[in-house]
C-alpha angles and dihedrals in degrees: 000000000000090000090052092052092048091048092047092049091048092051091046094051091044090049093053091046093053096046096047096062125064135165092229095057094094094050091051093054095058109105137171094262091056092049092047099044116098146079117296117193122207109250103166141020103195118191135196092250132028116251136193095214094154089051095228094134095257121097121208135190088211103075091198085074089055100048139011092219091103093055114120096026112142147153119225110196113192125206089239090066095256125117144190120217118199100194116189124172150127124299116201128200099204093186092061099026092235133129142192142171124275133189135188137170122216132181128203146127135283137202137184112255100178143350136034141241114011095341111071143133112231128193113213120189129192139153118251126216090280091054090249117144112247119197121199124190107212117197108204120195117169107315095340131092121195126196115190123195105192091187099039134132132224137186119273139154129256107245093220104041104020089229122143115269137165122249118202122223145092117325123191120198115200120200123185127200 
């Protein structure tokens, strides 16, 4: 009888051990949040028209080639649906025709609006310095996130005076993980 109990307990323990492990467990645990989470660094600020903001004689559509003010901009999307947005850019005083760099850090939340896997549309919401809600639609494809501002503005130069001005048009921000 003792041998039967020992054998039954051994089979029972072995049975639990074999059924609790599976080679497909890891694949089943991958979800959109895990694929989205990470740090995305700004690599391009593409504008509707090329500018020569740095006045070196060569105009670029990618404003990161015209100024280093955008350096260090990034999105950090966390798996718990929170995010940090380090937003660096150019501030222009159009009255004086001067410019400088600006930086700000915002925190907020994000949610998936549409899609799955590595191709999704994410809505990120944060409050700006005026306590206004800002909503960003992030289009993620693979390891890239694009934010497009159809009614944006970007730094440019006045043709007559050479002073800093703002030009209005579409601006596309490209972040890479």
